[in-house]
Backbone atoms as SQL, in Angstrom:
CREATE TABLE atoms (id INTEGER PRIMARY KEY, chain TEXT, resi INTEGER, resn TEXT, atom TEXT, x REAL, y REAL, z REAL);
INSERT INTO atoms VALUES
  (1, 'A', 1, 'UNK', 'N', 43.841, 41.033, 136.857),
  (2, 'A', 1, 'UNK', 'CA', 43.632, 39.601, 135.884),
  (3, 'A', 1, 'UNK', 'C', 41.495, 40.148, 135.636),
  (4, 'A', 2, 'UNK', 'N', 41.389, 39.091, 135.003),
  (5, 'A', 2, 'UNK', 'CA', 40.081, 38.981, 134.531),
  (6, 'A', 2, 'UNK', 'C', 39.107, 38.933, 135.750),
  (7, 'A', 3, 'UNK', 'N', 39.472, 38.009, 136.156),
  (8, 'A', 3, 'UNK', 'CA', 38.753, 37.515, 137.936),
  (9, 'A', 3, 'UNK', 'C', 39.556, 37.260, 138.921),
  (10, 'A', 4, 'UNK', 'N', 39.135, 38.346, 139.963),
  (11, 'A', 4, 'UNK', 'CA', 39.600, 38.679, 141.045),
  (12, 'A', 4, 'UNK', 'C', 40.005, 39.818, 141.183),
  (13, 'A', 5, 'UNK', 'N', 41.590, 39.830, 142.092),
  (14, 'A', 5, 'UNK', 'CA', 42.518, 40.776, 141.800),
  (15, 'A', 5, 'UNK', 'C', 43.579, 40.853, 142.682),
  (16, 'A', 6, 'UNK', 'N', 44.928, 41.222, 142.270),
  (17, 'A', 6, 'UNK', 'CA', 46.227, 40.826, 143.347),
  (18, 'A', 6, 'UNK', 'C', 46.060, 42.264, 144.182),
  (19, 'A', 7, 'UNK', 'N', 47.061, 41.701, 145.034),
  (20, 'A', 7, 'UNK', 'CA', 47.622, 42.065, 146.724),
  (21, 'A', 7, 'UNK', 'C', 48.438, 42.106, 146.661),
  (22, 'A', 8, 'UNK', 'N', 49.832, 43.355, 146.365),
  (23, 'A', 8, 'UNK', 'CA', 50.829, 43.510, 146.653),
  (24, 'A', 8, 'UNK', 'C', 51.804, 44.003, 148.044),
  (25, 'A', 9, 'UNK', 'N', 52.590, 44.183, 148.390),
  (26, 'A', 9, 'UNK', 'CA', 52.789, 45.157, 149.237),
  (27, 'A', 9, 'UNK', 'C', 53.216, 44.366, 150.970),
  (28, 'A', 10, 'UNK', 'N', 52.259, 43.504, 151.221),
  (29, 'A', 10, 'UNK', 'CA', 52.331, 42.805, 152.453),
  (30, 'A', 10, 'UNK', 'C', 53.653, 42.086, 152.897),
  (31, 'A', 11, 'UNK', 'N', 53.469, 42.374, 154.547),
  (32, 'A', 11, 'UNK', 'CA', 54.851, 41.686, 154.994),
  (33, 'A', 11, 'UNK', 'C', 53.940, 40.796, 155.836),
  (34, 'A', 12, 'UNK', 'N', 55.093, 39.756, 156.071),
  (35, 'A', 12, 'UNK', 'CA', 54.969, 38.443, 156.667),
  (36, 'A', 12, 'UNK', 'C', 55.236, 38.692, 157.990),
  (37, 'A', 13, 'UNK', 'N', 55.084, 38.436, 159.191),
  (38, 'A', 13, 'UNK', 'CA', 55.315, 38.089, 160.492),
  (39, 'A', 13, 'UNK', 'C', 55.237, 36.825, 161.250),
  (40, 'A', 14, 'UNK', 'N', 56.242, 36.394, 161.659),
  (41, 'A', 14, 'UNK', 'CA', 56.391, 35.169, 162.393),
  (42, 'A', 14, 'UNK', 'C', 56.233, 34.111, 161.387),
  (43, 'A', 15, 'UNK', 'N', 57.283, 34.453, 159.771),
  (44, 'A', 15, 'UNK', 'CA', 57.048, 33.275, 158.730),
  (45, 'A', 15, 'UNK', 'C', 57.649, 33.935, 157.763),
  (46, 'A', 16, 'UNK', 'N', 58.210, 33.322, 156.607),
  (47, 'A', 16, 'UNK', 'CA', 58.592, 33.668, 155.596),
  (48, 'A', 16, 'UNK', 'C', 57.634, 33.368, 153.982),
  (49, 'A', 17, 'UNK', 'N', 57.904, 33.813, 152.848),
  (50, 'A', 17, 'UNK', 'CA', 57.503, 32.694, 152.238),
  (51, 'A', 17, 'UNK', 'C', 58.763, 32.330, 151.458),
  (52, 'A', 18, 'UNK', 'N', 58.182, 31.089, 151.083),
  (53, 'A', 18, 'UNK', 'CA', 59.238, 30.189, 150.326),
  (54, 'A', 18, 'UNK', 'C', 59.188, 30.267, 149.110),
  (55, 'A', 19, 'UNK', 'N', 59.294, 30.890, 147.897),
  (56, 'A', 19, 'UNK', 'CA', 58.744, 31.127, 146.510),
  (57, 'A', 19, 'UNK', 'C', 59.313, 29.930, 145.740),
  (58, 'A', 20, 'UNK', 'N', 60.364, 29.197, 146.101),
  (59, 'A', 20, 'UNK', 'CA', 60.873, 28.612, 145.433),
  (60, 'A', 20, 'UNK', 'C', 59.852, 26.943, 145.678),
  (61, 'A', 21, 'UNK', 'N', 59.617, 26.708, 147.312),
  (62, 'A', 21, 'UNK', 'CA', 58.460, 25.768, 147.574),
  (63, 'A', 21, 'UNK', 'C', 57.082, 26.123, 147.190),
  (64, 'A', 22, 'UNK', 'N', 56.977, 27.342, 147.047),
  (65, 'A', 22, 'UNK', 'CA', 55.340, 28.185, 146.956),
  (66, 'A', 22, 'UNK', 'C', 54.616, 27.960, 148.294),
  (67, 'A', 23, 'UNK', 'N', 55.149, 28.344, 149.308),
  (68, 'A', 23, 'UNK', 'CA', 54.769, 27.933, 150.893),
  (69, 'A', 23, 'UNK', 'C', 55.563, 28.763, 152.026),
  (70, 'A', 24, 'UNK', 'N', 54.618, 28.715, 153.310),
  (71, 'A', 24, 'UNK', 'CA', 55.063, 29.215, 154.265),
  (72, 'A', 24, 'UNK', 'C', 56.160, 28.541, 154.419),
  (73, 'A', 25, 'UNK', 'N', 57.303, 29.078, 155.105),
  (74, 'A', 25, 'UNK', 'CA', 58.447, 28.380, 156.161),
  (75, 'A', 25, 'UNK', 'C', 59.118, 29.285, 157.169),
  (76, 'A', 26, 'UNK', 'N', 59.795, 28.490, 157.800),
  (77, 'A', 26, 'UNK', 'CA', 60.217, 29.467, 158.860),
  (78, 'A', 26, 'UNK', 'C', 61.042, 30.448, 158.732),
  (79, 'A', 27, 'UNK', 'N', 61.131, 31.736, 159.738),
  (80, 'A', 27, 'UNK', 'CA', 61.599, 32.743, 159.351),
  (81, 'A', 27, 'UNK', 'C', 63.472, 32.382, 159.699),
  (82, 'A', 28, 'UNK', 'N', 63.472, 33.509, 158.928),
  (83, 'A', 28, 'UNK', 'CA', 65.644, 33.025, 158.903),
  (84, 'A', 28, 'UNK', 'C', 65.964, 33.484, 160.312),
  (85, 'A', 29, 'UNK', 'N', 67.273, 33.214, 160.837),
  (86, 'A', 29, 'UNK', 'CA', 67.395, 34.108, 162.115),
  (87, 'A', 29, 'UNK', 'C', 67.616, 35.429, 162.042),
  (88, 'A', 30, 'UNK', 'N', 67.094, 36.408, 162.860),
  (89, 'A', 30, 'UNK', 'CA', 66.913, 37.888, 162.931),
  (90, 'A', 30, 'UNK', 'C', 66.455, 38.439, 161.860),
  (91, 'A', 31, 'UNK', 'N', 65.196, 37.772, 161.707),
  (92, 'A', 31, 'UNK', 'CA', 64.643, 38.096, 160.599),
  (93, 'A', 31, 'UNK', 'C', 63.013, 38.429, 161.107),
  (94, 'A', 32, 'UNK', 'N', 62.744, 39.815, 161.078),
  (95, 'A', 32, 'UNK', 'CA', 61.394, 39.552, 162.076),
  (96, 'A', 32, 'UNK', 'C', 60.129, 39.783, 160.838),
  (97, 'A', 33, 'UNK', 'N', 60.331, 40.575, 160.062),
  (98, 'A', 33, 'UNK', 'CA', 59.746, 40.728, 158.781),
  (99, 'A', 33, 'UNK', 'C', 60.215, 40.564, 157.463),
  (100, 'A', 34, 'UNK', 'N', 59.129, 39.395, 156.639),
  (101, 'A', 34, 'UNK', 'CA', 59.567, 39.633, 154.931),
  (102, 'A', 34, 'UNK', 'C', 58.753, 39.958, 154.304),
  (103, 'A', 35, 'UNK', 'N', 58.584, 40.271, 152.989),
  (104, 'A', 35, 'UNK', 'CA', 58.057, 40.585, 152.331),
  (105, 'A', 35, 'UNK', 'C', 56.767, 39.156, 151.772),
  (106, 'A', 36, 'UNK', 'N', 56.134, 39.645, 151.406),
  (107, 'A', 36, 'UNK', 'CA', 54.904, 38.615, 151.020),
  (108, 'A', 36, 'UNK', 'C', 55.113, 38.448, 149.461),
  (109, 'A', 37, 'UNK', 'N', 54.856, 37.613, 148.521),
  (110, 'A', 37, 'UNK', 'CA', 54.678, 37.261, 147.230),
  (111, 'A', 37, 'UNK', 'C', 53.140, 38.334, 146.976),
  (112, 'A', 38, 'UNK', 'N', 53.139, 38.417, 145.553),
  (113, 'A', 38, 'UNK', 'CA', 51.684, 38.803, 145.416),
  (114, 'A', 38, 'UNK', 'C', 50.462, 37.605, 145.367),
  (115, 'A', 39, 'UNK', 'N', 49.222, 38.060, 146.097),
  (116, 'A', 39, 'UNK', 'CA', 48.257, 37.403, 146.796),
  (117, 'A', 39, 'UNK', 'C', 47.143, 37.449, 145.599),
  (118, 'A', 40, 'UNK', 'N', 46.979, 36.622, 145.034),
  (119, 'A', 40, 'UNK', 'CA', 45.753, 36.249, 143.907),
  (120, 'A', 40, 'UNK', 'C', 44.388, 36.604, 144.618),
  (121, 'A', 41, 'UNK', 'N', 43.315, 37.140, 145.017),
  (122, 'A', 41, 'UNK', 'CA', 42.505, 36.757, 145.314),
  (123, 'A', 41, 'UNK', 'C', 41.231, 36.625, 144.221),
  (124, 'A', 42, 'UNK', 'N', 40.762, 35.441, 144.369),
  (125, 'A', 42, 'UNK', 'CA', 39.448, 35.264, 143.734),
  (126, 'A', 42, 'UNK', 'C', 38.573, 34.463, 144.781),
  (127, 'A', 43, 'UNK', 'N', 37.210, 35.257, 144.034),
  (128, 'A', 43, 'UNK', 'CA', 36.034, 34.955, 144.953),
  (129, 'A', 43, 'UNK', 'C', 35.243, 33.816, 144.451),
  (130, 'A', 44, 'UNK', 'N', 35.084, 32.848, 145.655),
  (131, 'A', 44, 'UNK', 'CA', 34.505, 31.859, 145.331),
  (132, 'A', 44, 'UNK', 'C', 32.986, 31.862, 146.298),
  (133, 'A', 45, 'UNK', 'N', 31.903, 31.451, 146.009),
  (134, 'A', 45, 'UNK', 'CA', 30.927, 31.682, 146.892),
  (135, 'A', 45, 'UNK', 'C', 31.008, 30.440, 147.459),
  (136, 'A', 46, 'UNK', 'N', 30.742, 30.652, 149.245),
  (137, 'A', 46, 'UNK', 'CA', 30.734, 29.600, 149.821),
  (138, 'A', 46, 'UNK', 'C', 31.943, 28.580, 150.027),
  (139, 'A', 47, 'UNK', 'N', 33.003, 29.169, 149.959),
  (140, 'A', 47, 'UNK', 'CA', 34.482, 28.309, 150.039),
  (141, 'A', 47, 'UNK', 'C', 34.945, 27.858, 151.542),
  (142, 'A', 48, 'UNK', 'N', 34.863, 26.982, 151.747),
  (143, 'A', 48, 'UNK', 'CA', 35.317, 26.222, 153.135),
  (144, 'A', 48, 'UNK', 'C', 37.017, 26.089, 152.745),
  (145, 'A', 49, 'UNK', 'N', 37.537, 26.716, 153.854),
  (146, 'A', 49, 'UNK', 'CA', 38.904, 26.203, 153.734),
  (147, 'A', 49, 'UNK', 'C', 39.334, 24.713, 153.718),
  (148, 'A', 50, 'UNK', 'N', 40.082, 23.877, 153.271),
  (149, 'A', 50, 'UNK', 'CA', 40.595, 22.757, 153.442),
  (150, 'A', 50, 'UNK', 'C', 41.040, 22.287, 154.523),
  (151, 'A', 51, 'UNK', 'N', 40.672, 21.080, 154.841),
  (152, 'A', 51, 'UNK', 'CA', 41.475, 20.384, 156.272),
  (153, 'A', 51, 'UNK', 'C', 42.835, 20.589, 156.449),
  (154, 'A', 52, 'UNK', 'N', 43.644, 20.506, 155.537),
  (155, 'A', 52, 'UNK', 'CA', 45.478, 20.454, 155.845),
  (156, 'A', 52, 'UNK', 'C', 45.673, 21.090, 154.478),
  (157, 'A', 53, 'UNK', 'N', 47.151, 21.351, 155.109),
  (158, 'A', 53, 'UNK', 'CA', 47.755, 22.150, 153.790),
  (159, 'A', 53, 'UNK', 'C', 47.492, 23.366, 153.457),
  (160, 'A', 54, 'UNK', 'N', 46.800, 24.005, 154.645),
  (161, 'A', 54, 'UNK', 'CA', 46.726, 25.612, 154.601),
  (162, 'A', 54, 'UNK', 'C', 46.904, 26.025, 155.701),
  (163, 'A', 55, 'UNK', 'N', 46.928, 27.546, 156.045),
  (164, 'A', 55, 'UNK', 'CA', 46.919, 28.293, 156.777),
  (165, 'A', 55, 'UNK', 'C', 46.205, 29.521, 156.528),
  (166, 'A', 56, 'UNK', 'N', 44.853, 29.691, 157.372),
  (167, 'A', 56, 'UNK', 'CA', 43.949, 30.986, 157.693),
  (168, 'A', 56, 'UNK', 'C', 44.753, 31.924, 158.137),
  (169, 'A', 57, 'UNK', 'N', 45.685, 32.832, 157.435),
  (170, 'A', 57, 'UNK', 'CA', 46.443, 33.901, 157.817),
  (171, 'A', 57, 'UNK', 'C', 45.712, 35.231, 158.121),
  (172, 'A', 58, 'UNK', 'N', 45.825, 35.745, 159.209),
  (173, 'A', 58, 'UNK', 'CA', 44.970, 36.857, 159.183),
  (174, 'A', 58, 'UNK', 'C', 45.505, 38.123, 158.605),
  (175, 'A', 59, 'UNK', 'N', 45.055, 39.100, 157.994),
  (176, 'A', 59, 'UNK', 'CA', 45.893, 40.240, 157.538),
  (177, 'A', 59, 'UNK', 'C', 45.503, 41.714, 158.832),
  (178, 'A', 60, 'UNK', 'N', 46.534, 42.200, 159.005),
  (179, 'A', 60, 'UNK', 'CA', 45.911, 43.111, 159.880),
  (180, 'A', 60, 'UNK', 'C', 46.462, 44.973, 159.417),
  (181, 'A', 61, 'UNK', 'N', 45.870, 46.069, 159.578),
  (182, 'A', 61, 'UNK', 'CA', 46.485, 46.978, 158.611),
  (183, 'A', 61, 'UNK', 'C', 47.974, 47.165, 159.642),
  (184, 'A', 62, 'UNK', 'N', 48.566, 47.346, 161.304),
  (185, 'A', 62, 'UNK', 'CA', 49.246, 47.875, 161.209),
  (186, 'A', 62, 'UNK', 'C', 50.046, 46.730, 162.287),
  (187, 'A', 63, 'UNK', 'N', 51.358, 46.699, 162.830),
  (188, 'A', 63, 'UNK', 'CA', 51.446, 45.946, 163.423),
  (189, 'A', 63, 'UNK', 'C', 51.022, 45.814, 165.019),
  (190, 'A', 64, 'UNK', 'N', 50.031, 46.735, 165.138),
  (191, 'A', 64, 'UNK', 'CA', 49.518, 46.747, 166.715),
  (192, 'A', 64, 'UNK', 'C', 48.436, 46.010, 166.391),
  (193, 'A', 65, 'UNK', 'N', 48.344, 44.906, 166.714),
  (194, 'A', 65, 'UNK', 'CA', 47.119, 44.134, 166.466),
  (195, 'A', 65, 'UNK', 'C', 45.680, 44.249, 166.993),
  (196, 'A', 66, 'UNK', 'N', 46.054, 45.241, 168.295),
  (197, 'A', 66, 'UNK', 'CA', 44.559, 45.516, 169.031),
  (198, 'A', 66, 'UNK', 'C', 44.289, 46.798, 168.430),
  (199, 'A', 67, 'UNK', 'N', 42.769, 46.989, 168.654),
  (200, 'A', 67, 'UNK', 'CA', 42.090, 47.904, 168.242),
  (201, 'A', 67, 'UNK', 'C', 40.654, 47.634, 168.884),
  (202, 'A', 68, 'UNK', 'N', 39.881, 48.686, 168.886),
  (203, 'A', 68, 'UNK', 'CA', 38.452, 48.634, 169.328),
  (204, 'A', 68, 'UNK', 'C', 37.707, 47.394, 168.352),
  (205, 'A', 69, 'UNK', 'N', 37.005, 46.800, 168.596),
  (206, 'A', 69, 'UNK', 'CA', 36.347, 46.037, 168.366),
  (207, 'A', 69, 'UNK', 'C', 35.076, 46.704, 167.931),
  (208, 'A', 70, 'UNK', 'N', 34.346, 45.955, 166.741),
  (209, 'A', 70, 'UNK', 'CA', 33.682, 46.464, 166.086),
  (210, 'A', 70, 'UNK', 'C', 32.380, 45.604, 166.167),
  (211, 'A', 71, 'UNK', 'N', 30.916, 45.588, 165.236),
  (212, 'A', 71, 'UNK', 'CA', 30.186, 45.400, 165.665),
  (213, 'A', 71, 'UNK', 'C', 30.350, 43.671, 164.910),
  (214, 'A', 72, 'UNK', 'N', 31.222, 43.531, 164.097),
  (215, 'A', 72, 'UNK', 'CA', 31.309, 42.105, 163.442),
  (216, 'A', 72, 'UNK', 'C', 32.123, 41.092, 164.611),
  (217, 'A', 73, 'UNK', 'N', 32.805, 41.700, 165.962),
  (218, 'A', 73, 'UNK', 'CA', 33.527, 41.205, 166.721),
  (219, 'A', 73, 'UNK', 'C', 34.869, 41.045, 166.464),
  (220, 'A', 74, 'UNK', 'N', 35.436, 41.374, 165.626),
  (221, 'A', 74, 'UNK', 'CA', 36.832, 41.934, 165.236),
  (222, 'A', 74, 'UNK', 'C', 37.667, 42.973, 165.542),
  (223, 'A', 75, 'UNK', 'N', 38.892, 43.447, 165.511),
  (224, 'A', 75, 'UNK', 'CA', 39.257, 44.345, 165.976),
  (225, 'A', 75, 'UNK', 'C', 39.497, 45.008, 164.940),
  (226, 'A', 76, 'UNK', 'N', 39.440, 46.541, 164.684),
  (227, 'A', 76, 'UNK', 'CA', 39.076, 47.637, 163.572),
  (228, 'A', 76, 'UNK', 'C', 40.321, 47.284, 162.683),
  (229, 'A', 77, 'UNK', 'N', 41.831, 46.839, 163.257),
  (230, 'A', 77, 'UNK', 'CA', 42.899, 46.626, 162.672),
  (231, 'A', 77, 'UNK', 'C', 42.959, 45.626, 161.663),
  (232, 'A', 78, 'UNK', 'N', 41.795, 44.568, 162.050),
  (233, 'A', 78, 'UNK', 'CA', 41.448, 43.261, 161.075),
  (234, 'A', 78, 'UNK', 'C', 40.990, 43.717, 159.507),
  (235, 'A', 79, 'UNK', 'N', 41.798, 43.235, 158.692),
  (236, 'A', 79, 'UNK', 'CA', 41.575, 43.339, 157.144),
  (237, 'A', 79, 'UNK', 'C', 40.455, 42.006, 157.015),
  (238, 'A', 80, 'UNK', 'N', 41.084, 40.774, 156.910),
  (239, 'A', 80, 'UNK', 'CA', 40.450, 39.799, 156.159),
  (240, 'A', 80, 'UNK', 'C', 41.052, 38.651, 156.465),
  (241, 'A', 81, 'UNK', 'N', 41.244, 37.514, 156.237),
  (242, 'A', 81, 'UNK', 'CA', 42.028, 36.260, 156.221),
  (243, 'A', 81, 'UNK', 'C', 41.738, 35.733, 154.946),
  (244, 'A', 82, 'UNK', 'N', 43.235, 35.298, 154.456),
  (245, 'A', 82, 'UNK', 'CA', 43.873, 34.414, 153.480),
  (246, 'A', 82, 'UNK', 'C', 44.208, 32.935, 153.921),
  (247, 'A', 83, 'UNK', 'N', 43.663, 31.922, 152.555),
  (248, 'A', 83, 'UNK', 'CA', 44.523, 30.273, 152.879),
  (249, 'A', 83, 'UNK', 'C', 45.859, 30.986, 152.391),
  (250, 'A', 84, 'UNK', 'N', 46.971, 30.523, 152.830),
  (251, 'A', 84, 'UNK', 'CA', 48.013, 30.303, 152.175),
  (252, 'A', 84, 'UNK', 'C', 49.050, 29.119, 152.480),
  (253, 'A', 85, 'UNK', 'N', 49.511, 28.289, 151.452),
  (254, 'A', 85, 'UNK', 'CA', 49.398, 27.335, 151.068),
  (255, 'A', 85, 'UNK', 'C', 50.930, 26.849, 152.515),
  (256, 'A', 86, 'UNK', 'N', 51.019, 25.342, 153.442),
  (257, 'A', 86, 'UNK', 'CA', 51.826, 24.947, 153.833),
  (258, 'A', 86, 'UNK', 'C', 51.847, 23.612, 154.184),
  (259, 'A', 87, 'UNK', 'N', 53.042, 22.970, 154.333),
  (260, 'A', 87, 'UNK', 'CA', 53.259, 21.389, 154.974),
  (261, 'A', 87, 'UNK', 'C', 53.062, 21.507, 156.708),
  (262, 'A', 88, 'UNK', 'N', 52.933, 22.194, 157.226),
  (263, 'A', 88, 'UNK', 'CA', 52.474, 22.481, 158.428),
  (264, 'A', 88, 'UNK', 'C', 51.399, 22.396, 158.977),
  (265, 'A', 89, 'UNK', 'N', 51.107, 21.796, 160.581),
  (266, 'A', 89, 'UNK', 'CA', 49.753, 21.979, 160.388),
  (267, 'A', 89, 'UNK', 'C', 49.152, 23.516, 160.847),
  (268, 'A', 90, 'UNK', 'N', 48.094, 24.314, 160.730),
  (269, 'A', 90, 'UNK', 'CA', 47.760, 25.355, 161.288),
  (270, 'A', 90, 'UNK', 'C', 48.184, 25.821, 162.544),
  (271, 'A', 91, 'UNK', 'N', 48.336, 25.141, 163.391),
  (272, 'A', 91, 'UNK', 'CA', 48.897, 25.384, 164.857),
  (273, 'A', 91, 'UNK', 'C', 49.805, 25.736, 165.312),
  (274, 'A', 92, 'UNK', 'N', 51.017, 25.385, 163.774),
  (275, 'A', 92, 'UNK', 'CA', 52.335, 25.827, 164.348),
  (276, 'A', 92, 'UNK', 'C', 52.384, 26.938, 164.013),
  (277, 'A', 93, 'UNK', 'N', 52.195, 27.741, 163.066),
  (278, 'A', 93, 'UNK', 'CA', 51.912, 29.058, 162.473),
  (279, 'A', 93, 'UNK', 'C', 51.215, 30.024, 163.608),
  (280, 'A', 94, 'UNK', 'N', 49.746, 29.348, 163.874),
  (281, 'A', 94, 'UNK', 'CA', 49.226, 30.206, 164.970),
  (282, 'A', 94, 'UNK', 'C', 49.673, 30.334, 166.439),
  (283, 'A', 95, 'UNK', 'N', 50.738, 29.164, 166.895),
  (284, 'A', 95, 'UNK', 'CA', 51.581, 29.641, 167.734),
  (285, 'A', 95, 'UNK', 'C', 52.746, 30.224, 167.995),
  (286, 'A', 96, 'UNK', 'N', 52.841, 31.002, 166.596),
  (287, 'A', 96, 'UNK', 'CA', 54.313, 31.780, 166.324),
  (288, 'A', 96, 'UNK', 'C', 53.620, 33.138, 166.456),
  (289, 'A', 97, 'UNK', 'N', 52.268, 33.270, 165.974),
  (290, 'A', 97, 'UNK', 'CA', 51.760, 33.978, 165.803),
  (291, 'A', 97, 'UNK', 'C', 51.668, 35.259, 164.281),
  (292, 'A', 98, 'UNK', 'N', 51.689, 34.094, 163.661),
  (293, 'A', 98, 'UNK', 'CA', 52.185, 34.433, 162.053),
  (294, 'A', 98, 'UNK', 'C', 50.917, 35.331, 161.279),
  (295, 'A', 99, 'UNK', 'N', 51.146, 36.120, 161.034),
  (296, 'A', 99, 'UNK', 'CA', 50.194, 37.497, 160.089),
  (297, 'A', 99, 'UNK', 'C', 50.642, 38.339, 158.998),
  (298, 'A', 100, 'UNK', 'N', 50.028, 38.629, 158.257),
  (299, 'A', 100, 'UNK', 'CA', 50.375, 39.569, 157.142),
  (300, 'A', 100, 'UNK', 'C', 49.895, 40.948, 157.802),
  (301, 'A', 101, 'UNK', 'N', 50.885, 41.935, 157.518),
  (302, 'A', 101, 'UNK', 'CA', 51.020, 43.065, 157.887),
  (303, 'A', 101, 'UNK', 'C', 50.860, 44.356, 156.809),
  (304, 'A', 102, 'UNK', 'N', 49.840, 45.233, 156.656),
  (305, 'A', 102, 'UNK', 'CA', 49.950, 45.807, 155.591),
  (306, 'A', 102, 'UNK', 'C', 50.665, 46.995, 155.761),
  (307, 'A', 103, 'UNK', 'N', 50.989, 47.678, 156.535),
  (308, 'A', 103, 'UNK', 'CA', 52.325, 48.732, 156.973),
  (309, 'A', 103, 'UNK', 'C', 52.781, 48.194, 158.022),
  (310, 'A', 104, 'UNK', 'N', 54.076, 48.492, 158.045),
  (311, 'A', 104, 'UNK', 'CA', 55.211, 48.484, 159.081),
  (312, 'A', 104, 'UNK', 'C', 55.449, 50.195, 159.719),
  (313, 'A', 105, 'UNK', 'N', 55.596, 50.119, 160.965),
  (314, 'A', 105, 'UNK', 'CA', 55.454, 51.094, 161.630),
  (315, 'A', 105, 'UNK', 'C', 56.748, 52.056, 161.489),
  (316, 'A', 106, 'UNK', 'N', 57.323, 51.466, 160.987),
  (317, 'A', 106, 'UNK', 'CA', 58.976, 52.431, 160.549),
  (318, 'A', 106, 'UNK', 'C', 59.469, 52.650, 159.231);
């Protein structure tokens, strides 16, 4: 795109992407990981996340979320967090451990 960049190839753990509704949804039974839709990252200076209607979803390099702590206080396995639309409160997805993963172990 002219502004920002596209990210593809990520996997959702603890949720799935509902393309029809354009938001996070509960995982189907026996479905551990699902492919995430293409994400368009647009840089916005001093952007504050909205109070509701989105989940600030962390992105990790691998399924092992643990890593050594870096000087930022985050795990070295942590990449960034992205806002994903949802109709549920953020704590709903936090309790499920919902995260985006760059590479599955298998």
